[in-house]
C-alpha positions as CSV (number, residue, x, y, z in Angstrom):
1,M,117.4,-7.7,-26.1
2,P,119.5,-7.4,-23.1
3,S,122.7,-8.8,-22.9
4,T,123.1,-11.8,-20.3
5,A,124.8,-9.8,-18.2
6,E,122.0,-7.7,-17.5
7,L,119.9,-9.2,-14.5
8,T,116.7,-9.7,-15.7
9,S,113.8,-12.3,-14.4
10,L,115.2,-14.3,-17.4
11,T,119.0,-14.1,-17.1
12,A,118.5,-14.3,-12.9
13,V,121.2,-17.5,-12.1
14,S,118.2,-18.3,-9.2
15,P,114.6,-19.1,-9.7
16,V,114.1,-17.1,-6.6
17,D,114.9,-13.7,-8.5
18,G,113.9,-15.1,-11.9
19,R,111.0,-17.6,-12.4
20,Y,109.5,-17.0,-9.1
21,G,110.6,-13.1,-9.0
22,N,107.0,-11.5,-9.0
23,T,106.2,-13.9,-5.5
24,T,109.3,-13.1,-4.0
25,A,109.3,-9.3,-4.8
26,P,107.8,-8.3,-1.2
27,L,110.7,-10.0,0.4
28,R,113.2,-7.3,-1.3
29,E,112.5,-4.7,0.8
30,H,113.3,-7.1,4.0
31,F,116.0,-9.3,3.2
32,S,117.6,-7.7,0.2
33,E,121.0,-6.9,0.4
34,Y,120.0,-3.3,0.2
35,A,117.5,-4.2,3.8
36,L,121.0,-5.3,5.3
37,I,122.5,-1.7,4.8
38,K,119.3,0.2,5.4
39,H,118.9,-1.5,8.9
40,R,122.9,-1.1,9.8
41,V,122.0,2.6,9.0
42,I,119.3,3.0,11.2
43,V,121.0,1.1,13.8
44,E,124.2,3.2,13.7
45,V,122.2,6.4,13.7
46,E,120.3,5.2,16.6
47,W,123.1,4.4,18.7
48,L,124.8,7.8,18.0
49,L,121.4,9.5,19.0
50,A,120.8,7.3,22.5
51,L,124.8,8.0,23.1
52,A,124.0,11.7,23.1
53,R,120.3,12.0,24.3
54,E,121.7,9.8,27.7
55,G,124.4,11.3,28.1
56,V,126.6,8.2,28.6
57,V,129.6,10.5,26.9
58,P,130.4,13.2,28.7
59,E,131.6,14.5,26.0
60,L,128.8,13.8,23.3
61,P,126.2,16.5,24.4
62,P,122.6,16.5,22.8
63,F,121.4,16.9,19.5
64,D,119.9,19.8,18.7
65,E,116.6,19.4,17.1
66,A,118.0,20.3,13.6
67,S,120.6,17.7,13.9
68,I,118.7,15.0,15.1
69,A,116.2,15.5,12.3
70,L,119.3,15.5,9.7
71,L,120.4,12.4,11.3
72,Q,116.5,10.7,11.2
73,S,116.2,11.8,7.7
74,I,119.4,9.9,7.0
75,A,117.8,6.9,8.1
76,S,114.3,7.2,7.2
77,G,114.9,8.6,3.6
78,F,117.7,5.9,3.0
79,D,116.8,4.2,-0.5
80,V,118.7,1.9,-3.0
81,A,120.3,4.8,-4.5
82,E,122.0,5.6,-1.1
83,A,123.1,2.0,-0.7
84,Q,124.6,2.0,-3.8
85,K,127.1,4.8,-2.3
86,V,127.6,2.8,0.7
87,K,128.8,-0.2,-2.0
88,A,130.8,2.2,-3.9
89,I,132.7,3.2,-0.3
90,E,133.0,-0.6,-0.2
91,K,135.1,-1.6,-3.0
92,T,137.6,1.1,-1.4
93,T,137.2,-0.4,2.3
94,N,136.2,-4.0,1.1
95,H,134.8,-4.1,4.5
96,D,130.6,-3.6,4.7
97,V,130.4,-1.8,7.8
98,K,133.0,0.2,7.8
99,A,131.8,1.5,4.5
100,V,128.2,2.3,6.2
101,E,130.2,4.1,8.8
102,Y,132.1,6.3,6.4
103,Y,129.1,6.9,4.5
104,L,127.1,8.1,7.3
105,K,129.8,10.6,8.4
106,E,130.2,12.0,4.8
107,T,126.3,12.4,4.2
108,A,125.6,14.0,7.7
109,L,128.3,16.1,7.0
110,A,127.2,16.9,3.3
111,R,124.1,17.9,4.5
112,D,125.0,19.7,7.7
113,T,123.7,23.6,8.2
114,S,125.3,23.9,11.7
115,G,128.2,25.6,10.6
116,G,130.6,22.7,11.5
117,Q,128.8,22.3,14.6
118,L,127.4,18.7,13.7
119,A,130.9,17.6,12.0
120,K,132.7,18.0,15.8
121,K,130.6,14.7,16.6
122,L,130.8,12.9,13.4
123,E,133.1,10.7,15.4
124,F,130.9,9.3,17.8
125,F,129.3,7.3,14.8
126,H,129.8,3.3,15.3
127,F,131.3,4.6,19.1
128,A,132.6,1.6,21.1
129,C,130.8,-0.7,18.7
130,T,132.4,-3.8,16.7
131,S,130.7,-4.6,13.3
132,E,129.2,-7.4,15.0
133,D,127.2,-5.5,17.0
134,I,125.8,-3.4,14.1
135,N,125.2,-6.5,12.0
136,N,123.3,-8.3,14.6
137,L,121.0,-5.9,15.4
138,A,120.6,-5.4,11.8
139,Y,119.6,-9.1,11.1
140,A,117.8,-9.0,14.7
141,R,115.4,-6.3,13.3
142,M,115.1,-8.2,9.8
143,T,114.4,-11.6,11.7
144,R,111.7,-10.2,14.1
145,L,110.3,-9.3,10.7
146,C,109.4,-13.0,10.1
147,A,109.1,-13.9,13.6
148,R,106.7,-12.0,15.4
149,R,103.0,-11.3,14.7
150,G,102.0,-8.0,13.3
151,A,105.7,-7.4,11.7
152,G,106.0,-5.8,8.4
153,A,107.7,-8.5,6.6
154,R,105.9,-11.0,8.0
155,D,102.6,-9.7,7.0
156,E,103.6,-8.6,3.8
157,A,105.9,-11.3,2.8
158,A,104.5,-14.5,4.2
159,R,101.1,-13.8,3.2
160,G,101.2,-18.1,2.8
161,D,102.2,-18.0,6.7
162,A,100.4,-20.1,8.9
163,R,97.4,-17.6,10.1
164,Q,96.8,-16.8,6.7
165,D,97.3,-20.4,5.1
166,G,94.5,-21.1,8.2
167,A,91.8,-18.4,7.0
168,R,92.2,-19.3,3.7
169,A,91.9,-23.2,4.1
170,R,88.9,-22.6,6.2
171,R,87.0,-20.4,3.5
172,G,88.3,-23.1,1.4
173,A,86.9,-26.5,3.7
174,D,83.6,-24.8,3.4
175,A,83.2,-25.4,-0.1
176,L,85.7,-28.2,-0.8
177,A,86.3,-30.2,2.6
178,H,83.0,-30.3,4.0
179,A,83.2,-30.6,7.5
180,R,81.7,-33.9,7.3
181,A,83.3,-35.6,4.7
182,A,85.3,-38.6,5.6
183,S,87.6,-40.2,3.5
184,D,89.5,-43.5,4.1
185,A,93.0,-43.1,5.4
186,H,94.6,-46.2,4.0
187,D,96.6,-47.0,7.0
188,G,99.1,-49.0,6.1
189,G,97.6,-49.2,2.8
190,Q,94.4,-50.5,4.1
191,G,91.5,-49.2,5.1
192,A,91.2,-46.9,8.2
193,R,88.7,-43.5,9.2
194,E,90.6,-40.3,8.9
195,R,90.3,-36.7,9.5
196,R,93.1,-34.1,9.0
197,A,93.5,-32.0,12.2
198,P,96.4,-29.1,11.2
199,A,99.5,-29.4,13.4
200,A,100.7,-25.7,11.6
201,P,99.0,-23.6,14.2
202,R,101.1,-25.1,16.9
203,A,104.3,-25.2,14.8
204,R,103.4,-21.0,14.0
205,R,103.0,-20.3,17.9
206,R,106.7,-21.9,18.3
207,R,108.1,-19.7,16.1
208,E,106.0,-16.3,17.1
209,R,107.5,-17.1,20.7
210,T,110.6,-17.2,19.0
211,H,111.9,-13.7,19.9
212,P,115.4,-12.5,18.5
213,G,118.5,-11.6,20.9
214,P,120.9,-9.2,20.0
215,K,123.9,-7.8,21.9
216,I,125.8,-4.4,21.2
217,A,128.8,-5.1,23.9
218,G,131.9,-4.6,21.9
219,A,134.5,-6.4,20.5
220,V,134.4,-9.4,23.2
221,G,131.4,-8.6,24.7
222,N,132.7,-7.1,28.1
223,Y,132.5,-3.2,27.0
224,N,136.2,-3.2,27.6
225,A,136.7,-0.1,25.1
226,H,133.4,1.3,26.6
227,L,134.7,1.4,30.3
228,V,138.4,2.6,29.4
229,C,136.1,5.4,28.1
230,C,133.6,6.2,30.2
231,P,134.6,4.4,33.3
232,H,131.5,5.7,35.5
233,T,128.6,4.7,32.8
234,D,126.7,1.6,33.7
235,W,126.9,0.4,30.2
236,P,124.9,-3.2,30.0
237,A,122.2,-1.2,31.5
238,F,122.4,1.1,28.9
239,A,123.1,-1.7,26.2
240,K,119.9,-3.2,27.4
241,R,118.1,0.1,27.2
242,F,119.2,0.9,23.9
243,V,118.1,-2.9,22.3
244,E,114.7,-2.7,23.9
245,G,113.7,0.7,22.5
246,L,114.9,-1.0,19.2
247,G,111.9,-3.5,19.9
248,L,114.3,-6.3,20.6
249,E,115.0,-8.5,23.2
250,F,118.7,-8.1,25.2
251,N,121.1,-10.8,25.1
252,P,123.4,-9.6,28.5
253,Y,125.8,-12.5,27.9
254,V,127.7,-12.6,24.6
255,T,130.6,-12.9,23.1
256,Q,132.1,-10.8,20.3
257,I,129.2,-12.3,18.4
258,E,125.6,-13.0,19.6
259,P,125.5,-16.7,19.6
260,H,122.7,-16.7,17.3
261,D,120.6,-19.1,19.1
262,F,117.3,-17.2,18.6
263,I,118.1,-17.1,14.8
264,S,118.6,-20.9,14.7
265,A,115.6,-21.9,16.8
266,L,113.3,-19.3,14.6
267,F,115.1,-21.1,11.7
268,D,114.0,-24.8,13.2
269,A,110.4,-24.2,14.1
270,T,109.7,-22.7,10.6
271,A,111.3,-25.7,8.9
272,R,108.9,-27.5,11.6
273,F,106.2,-25.7,9.7
274,N,107.5,-26.2,6.8
275,T,107.4,-29.9,7.3
276,I,103.7,-30.3,8.3
277,L,102.9,-28.2,5.7
278,L,105.5,-30.5,3.3
279,D,103.7,-33.5,4.4
280,L,100.2,-31.6,3.8
281,C,101.2,-31.3,0.3
282,R,102.2,-35.0,-0.4
283,D,98.9,-36.2,1.1
284,M,96.8,-33.8,-1.1
285,W,99.0,-35.2,-4.3
286,G,97.9,-38.6,-2.8
287,Y,94.3,-38.2,-2.6
288,I,93.9,-36.4,-5.8
289,S,95.5,-39.6,-7.6
290,L,93.1,-41.9,-5.7
291,G,90.5,-39.7,-7.0
292,Y,89.4,-38.5,-3.7
293,F,89.6,-35.2,-4.8
294,K,89.3,-33.4,-8.3
295,Q,90.9,-30.5,-9.8
296,R,89.3,-27.3,-11.2
297,V,90.4,-26.9,-14.6
298,V,91.6,-23.5,-15.6
299,A,90.9,-22.6,-19.3
300,G,94.3,-22.7,-21.2
301,E,96.4,-24.6,-19.0
302,V,98.1,-27.7,-20.5
303,G,99.0,-30.5,-18.2
304,S,101.1,-32.3,-20.0
305,S,102.8,-31.6,-23.8
306,T,101.9,-34.8,-25.3
307,M,98.8,-36.1,-23.0
308,P,95.8,-33.6,-23.3
309,H,93.8,-34.9,-20.8
310,K,96.0,-34.4,-17.9
311,V,95.2,-32.3,-14.7
312,N,98.6,-32.4,-12.7
313,P,98.7,-31.6,-9.2
314,I,101.4,-28.7,-9.9
315,D,101.1,-26.5,-7.3
316,F,101.2,-29.2,-4.3
317,E,104.4,-30.4,-6.4
318,N,105.8,-27.3,-6.7
319,A,105.1,-26.4,-3.2
320,E,107.1,-29.5,-2.2
321,G,109.7,-29.1,-3.9
322,N,110.7,-25.2,-2.2
323,L,109.6,-26.4,1.0
324,G,112.5,-29.3,0.6
325,L,115.0,-26.4,-0.3
326,A,113.7,-24.1,2.3
327,N,114.4,-26.5,4.8
328,A,117.8,-27.6,3.2
329,L,118.7,-24.0,4.1
330,L,117.0,-23.5,7.2
331,G,118.3,-26.6,8.1
332,H,121.9,-25.6,7.3
333,L,121.8,-22.0,9.0
334,G,120.3,-23.3,12.3
335,A,122.5,-26.0,12.4
336,K,126.3,-23.8,11.6
337,L,125.1,-20.3,12.9
338,P,125.7,-21.1,16.9
339,V,128.8,-22.7,16.1
340,S,132.0,-20.4,15.3
341,R,135.9,-20.4,15.6
342,W,137.3,-18.8,18.7
343,Q,134.4,-16.6,19.1
344,R,133.8,-15.4,15.4
345,D,134.6,-16.2,11.8
346,L,133.4,-15.1,8.4
347,T,131.7,-18.1,8.2
348,D,128.4,-16.8,10.0
349,S,128.5,-13.8,8.0
350,T,128.8,-15.3,4.6
351,V,126.0,-18.0,5.5
352,I,123.4,-15.6,7.1
353,R,123.0,-13.6,4.2
354,N,121.1,-16.3,2.6
355,M,118.2,-16.6,5.0
356,G,116.4,-14.4,2.6
357,V,116.9,-16.9,0.1
358,A,115.5,-19.7,2.6
359,L,112.5,-17.7,3.2
360,A,111.9,-16.9,-0.4
361,H,111.8,-20.7,-1.2
362,A,109.2,-21.3,1.7
363,L,106.8,-18.2,0.3
364,I,107.4,-19.6,-3.0
365,A,105.6,-22.5,-1.5
366,Y,103.4,-21.2,0.8
367,Q,101.7,-19.5,-2.1
368,A,101.5,-22.7,-4.6
369,A,100.0,-24.6,-1.5
370,L,97.4,-21.9,-1.4
371,K,96.6,-22.1,-5.2
372,G,96.7,-26.0,-5.3
373,L,93.8,-25.9,-2.3
374,S,92.1,-23.1,-4.2
375,K,91.6,-25.4,-7.3
376,V,90.5,-28.8,-5.4
377,Q,86.9,-29.9,-4.9
378,V,85.9,-32.9,-2.9
379,N,84.8,-36.0,-5.0
380,V,81.9,-37.0,-3.2
381,A,81.2,-39.9,-5.2
382,A,84.4,-41.6,-5.1
383,L,84.7,-40.9,-1.2
384,E,81.4,-42.8,-0.8
385,A,82.3,-45.7,-2.9
386,D,85.5,-46.4,-1.4
387,L,84.0,-46.3,1.9
388,D,81.1,-48.6,0.7
389,S,84.1,-50.9,-0.1
390,N,85.9,-51.1,3.2
391,W,83.0,-52.1,5.9
392,E,85.9,-54.0,7.9
393,V,86.8,-50.3,9.2
394,L,83.8,-51.1,11.9
395,A,85.9,-53.8,13.2
396,E,87.3,-51.2,15.8
397,P,83.8,-50.1,17.0
398,I,81.9,-53.2,17.2
399,Q,84.7,-55.1,19.6
400,M,85.0,-51.7,21.7
401,V,81.2,-52.4,22.0
402,M,81.9,-55.8,23.0
403,R,84.4,-55.5,25.4
404,L,82.1,-52.8,27.3
405,Y,79.8,-55.2,27.7
406,D,82.2,-58.6,28.6
407,V,81.8,-60.3,25.1
408,P,84.4,-63.1,25.3
409,S,87.5,-62.6,22.8
410,P,86.4,-59.4,21.2
411,Y,89.3,-58.5,19.0
412,E,89.9,-62.1,18.1
413,K,86.4,-62.5,16.8
414,L,86.9,-59.6,14.5
415,K,90.6,-60.5,13.5
416,E,88.7,-63.7,12.4
417,L,85.9,-62.0,10.7
418,T,88.2,-59.3,8.9
419,R,91.6,-59.5,8.5
420,G,93.0,-60.1,5.0
421,R,89.6,-60.2,3.6
422,R,86.7,-57.8,2.7
423,V,83.4,-57.7,4.5
424,D,80.4,-56.0,3.1
425,A,77.5,-54.3,5.2
426,A,75.4,-57.5,4.8
427,G,78.3,-59.6,6.5
428,M,79.1,-56.8,9.1
429,R,75.4,-56.6,10.2
430,A,74.7,-60.0,10.4
431,F,78.0,-60.8,12.6
432,V,76.3,-57.6,15.0
433,Q,73.3,-59.3,15.3
434,T,74.9,-62.4,16.9
435,L,76.1,-60.5,19.9
436,E,74.6,-60.6,23.2
437,I,75.0,-56.8,24.0
438,P,71.8,-54.6,25.4
439,E,69.5,-53.8,22.0
440,D,70.1,-50.0,22.3
441,A,74.0,-50.7,21.7
442,K,73.1,-53.0,18.6
443,T,70.9,-50.4,17.2
444,R,73.6,-47.9,17.1
445,L,76.3,-50.4,15.7
446,L,73.5,-51.7,13.3
447,E,72.9,-48.1,12.2
448,L,76.9,-47.2,11.6
449,T,78.0,-46.7,8.3
450,P,82.0,-46.4,7.4
451,G,81.0,-42.5,6.3
452,S,79.1,-42.3,9.7
453,Y,81.9,-43.7,11.8
454,I,83.7,-40.5,12.3
455,G,83.5,-39.3,16.0
456,E,83.5,-35.3,16.2
457,A,85.2,-34.5,13.2
458,A,82.7,-32.4,11.6
459,K,83.1,-30.6,15.1
460,L,86.8,-30.6,15.3
461,A,87.0,-29.4,11.9
462,R,84.7,-26.5,12.3
463,A,86.6,-25.3,15.4
464,V,90.1,-25.2,13.5
């Protein structure tokens, strides 16, 4: 039996890595401590190679093909075992980025077969950089994965992301939501027609338009040391080429740190998407409670420890809870990161490490919501019964037609007929028969039912 000191899914303090470890496992490759170190290694290696390749430092000539291959292999072959070596160095340095620099020098030297030629160039690792140059580029690469369409972690980890949510929800819609199925919206707790059109695609697009904007401009953002060493180099232009070569958007106006505004915008957009999904989960819970939806019974599943008949909407409750946790963290990240004491303190470094935790809670919620949607079925009988008991909702179209044909006091007449009382089919049709309007308009109103009063809802639902 493992001791409590041994980290397992049962001993993990956070449910993100414990109870929900299987769900969040894909995120480890992209948002763990190992992932952060790996991206730092990649940035450091690419910076060294770019310095030599473009000749911006005369004392650093281009590398030969063997040296380039060696350096690239350190980055491409970086794994958890190598990350452990970096952490071992960090125990001495008590500085995570400096530990990466020392690791790279030691590793390159140990693998060098050039007879010492590479060793002469290893001091150009981290040349003219401050820690934040490396960190902000590493985090930009990591956050790009959840901000940009088609990037690895977004596709792999955010399988519950809006696009895939939409695809799976649409597939389920044919079987569970029926494009023409109408429900009572209970507007103000009373009858009203409703068709739900997702706002999530808009929120998703806002997130996709949020692009990382990192920098690599030195200790105070002005290329001070760069110009002292190499005064004839156009460092801002070189930095721009380098950052864009990493697939990122360059931010030329910075201090010691990139202001984190792009990360804040990304997290705010993600929280907005989460809020929309949270609203859906609460509504689904309510519709299940009203009997509009039935939940598919799963063999062996238990709904209550004492009430065997219960089939609880646990997936939507799970999603709601995790969306709340995700948004609490995302909200703090979005509000905290752009704020810094006199260019930089370590609070941003401490806080930003938790972005993977926030996204993990979101991922758990996405998967739970999808599971919940896959288990619900429309209770057509309940919908029809509810609609048939709410004929007063037709007061809206009837009074609009009355207005169209200049019938006096249409709103007031419908208010007198319907406000605070139930009106059945016979009562509503009897009222329509009294109206002095064209016969074709009267026929349309007489044929109208609460279930058919849905406008273009079916067309809009199919077009989502």
